[in-house]
C-alpha positions in Angstrom: 139.7 17.6 -59.5 136.6 18.8 -61.4 133.1 20.2 -60.7 130.5 20.1 -63.5 127.9 22.8 -63.0 124.6 22.2 -65.0 121.8 24.8 -64.9 118.6 22.8 -65.6 115.5 24.2 -67.2 112.8 21.9 -68.7 115.5 19.3 -68.8 113.6 16.3 -67.4 114.0 14.3 -70.6 117.7 14.9 -71.1 119.4 15.4 -67.7 119.4 11.7 -66.8 121.2 10.7 -69.9 123.6 13.6 -69.6 124.6 12.6 -66.1 125.1 9.0 -67.2 127.3 10.2 -70.1 129.3 12.4 -67.7 130.1 9.3 -65.6 131.1 7.3 -68.7 133.4 10.0 -70.1 135.0 11.5 -66.9 135.8 8.2 -65.1 139.5 9.0 -65.0 138.8 12.1 -62.9 137.6 12.7 -59.4 134.6 14.8 -60.1 131.3 16.1 -58.8 128.2 17.2 -60.6 126.1 20.2 -59.4 122.6 20.4 -60.7 120.7 23.6 -60.3 117.0 23.5 -61.2 116.0 27.0 -62.3 112.3 26.8 -61.5 111.5 24.4 -64.3 107.7 24.0 -64.9 108.2 20.3 -66.0 109.3 17.5 -63.6 113.0 18.3 -63.7 113.0 18.6 -59.9 111.8 15.0 -59.4 114.3 13.7 -61.9 117.2 15.6 -60.4 116.3 14.4 -56.9 116.3 10.8 -58.1 119.7 11.3 -59.7 121.1 12.9 -56.5 119.9 9.8 -54.6 121.4 7.5 -57.1 124.9 9.1 -57.4 126.9 10.2 -54.4 128.9 12.8 -56.3 125.8 14.9 -57.2 124.7 18.0 -55.3 121.2 19.2 -56.2 119.9 22.8 -55.7 116.4 23.8 -56.6 115.5 27.5 -57.0 112.1 28.7 -55.9 111.4 30.3 -59.3 113.0 30.9 -62.6 115.8 33.3 -61.9 117.6 32.9 -65.3 120.7 31.0 -66.5 123.3 33.4 -65.1 121.8 33.3 -61.6 121.5 29.5 -61.8 125.1 29.2 -62.8 126.2 31.5 -60.0 124.2 29.4 -57.5 126.1 26.3 -58.8 129.5 28.1 -58.6 128.8 28.7 -54.9 128.7 24.9 -54.4 132.0 24.2 -56.3 134.7 22.2 -54.5 136.8 21.0 -57.4 140.1 22.5 -58.6 138.3 23.5 -61.8 134.7 24.1 -62.6 133.1 23.5 -66.0 129.7 24.9 -67.0 127.7 22.9 -69.5 124.0 23.1 -70.6 121.5 20.3 -70.1 120.6 19.9 -73.8 123.6 17.9 -75.1 124.6 20.6 -77.6 128.0 20.3 -75.9 129.0 16.6 -75.8 130.3 15.7 -72.3 133.4 14.2 -73.9 134.6 17.7 -74.9 135.1 18.6 -71.2 138.3 16.5 -71.3 139.7 19.0 -73.9 139.2 21.9 -71.5 140.8 20.1 -68.6 143.8 19.1 -70.7 144.2 22.7 -72.0 144.1 24.2 -68.5 146.5 21.6 -67.1 148.9 22.1 -70.1 148.9 25.9 -70.1 148.3 26.7 -66.5 145.6 29.2 -67.6 142.8 29.9 -65.1 140.0 30.3 -67.7 139.4 28.3 -70.9 136.6 29.2 -73.3 135.3 27.0 -76.1 134.5 27.9 -79.7 132.8 26.1 -82.6 133.5 25.6 -86.3 129.8 25.1 -86.9 127.2 26.4 -84.4 123.8 24.8 -84.2 121.9 27.6 -82.5 119.0 29.4 -84.3 119.4 32.8 -86.0 118.0 34.8 -83.1 120.4 33.2 -80.6 123.4 33.6 -83.0 122.6 37.3 -83.5 122.3 37.8 -79.7 125.6 36.1 -79.2 127.3 38.3 -81.8 125.9 41.5 -80.3 126.9 40.6 -76.8 130.4 39.6 -78.0 130.8 43.0 -79.8 129.8 44.9 -76.7 132.0 42.8 -74.4 135.0 43.5 -76.6 134.6 47.3 -76.0 133.3 47.3 -72.4 135.5 44.6 -70.8 138.6 44.5 -73.0 137.7 41.1 -74.2 140.1 39.8 -76.8 138.5 40.7 -80.2 138.4 37.2 -81.6 137.3 35.4 -78.5 133.8 33.9 -78.5 132.0 34.1 -75.1 130.6 30.5 -74.9 128.6 29.4 -71.9 130.6 26.1 -72.1 133.8 27.0 -70.3 136.3 26.1 -67.6 137.3 28.2 -64.6 139.8 27.5 -61.9 138.7 27.4 -58.3 140.6 30.6 -57.4 138.7 32.5 -60.0 135.4 30.8 -59.1 135.9 32.0 -55.5 136.4 35.6 -56.7 133.3 35.4 -59.0 131.2 34.3 -56.0 132.1 37.5 -54.1 129.6 39.2 -56.4 126.2 39.4 -54.5 124.2 41.6 -56.9 120.9 40.4 -58.6 122.2 40.6 -62.2 125.5 38.6 -62.5 127.2 38.8 -65.8 129.8 36.0 -65.3 131.9 36.8 -68.4 132.1 40.5 -67.4 133.3 39.5 -63.9 135.9 37.1 -65.4 137.5 39.8 -67.5 137.6 42.1 -64.5 139.8 39.4 -62.8 141.7 37.7 -65.6 143.5 39.2 -68.6 144.7 36.0 -70.3 142.4 33.1 -71.2 142.6 30.0 -73.3 140.4 28.7 -76.1 139.6 25.2 -77.4 137.8 24.1 -80.5 134.9 21.8 -79.6 132.0 20.0 -81.2 128.6 21.7 -81.2 125.6 19.4 -81.7 121.9 19.9 -82.3 119.5 19.8 -79.3 118.5 16.2 -78.6 115.2 17.2 -76.9 112.6 19.9 -77.7 113.3 23.5 -78.7 115.5 26.2 -77.1 114.0 27.9 -74.1 115.3 31.3 -75.3 112.6 33.3 -77.1 113.4 36.7 -78.6 111.7 38.3 -75.5 113.8 36.2 -73.1 117.0 37.0 -75.0 116.2 40.7 -74.9 115.6 40.6 -71.1 118.8 38.6 -70.6 120.7 41.1 -72.7 119.4 44.1 -70.8 
């Protein structure tokens, strides 16, 4: 029913607990977890390998170097087998229990893409400004609905995932591809928490490169 795609970068301290929490929260679904290690300099690879050996429903992919979040997610989407795919970060800012809200919204409405939004975001000022700027440009460039927040935590149907995976270029912008395929999407209010471990891996320089 569900594939949970998790790009992992310096997530050695949190990914184990996240996987355990996913199993606790999603026990009513038939689901798989796809972990993509994006060239982490810490021991994320060893931790993910151990998790893949422990749980039969985990697929683990390790990239040779750090290719960036969008490429890591694209790599994970190419492994998806579920009717729906949900993308979630490895830092617990999106509680795994909130995935159920996305599934219920998709099943209730029949929509192929469901985005999330927050009443109170816990990102830092630089990250929030970057998100605002990208959202403004996406509204004009891709006919994104004006009030829609482009969250990385979202649900996509398998049919749309397969279309996204046809893109073979080096700089995938998944939200841009989505809006070239789908005109109507859903939104769900979810909780946004503070990072449980460390600091954000996005510096101003990395955000600028990602934006370009």
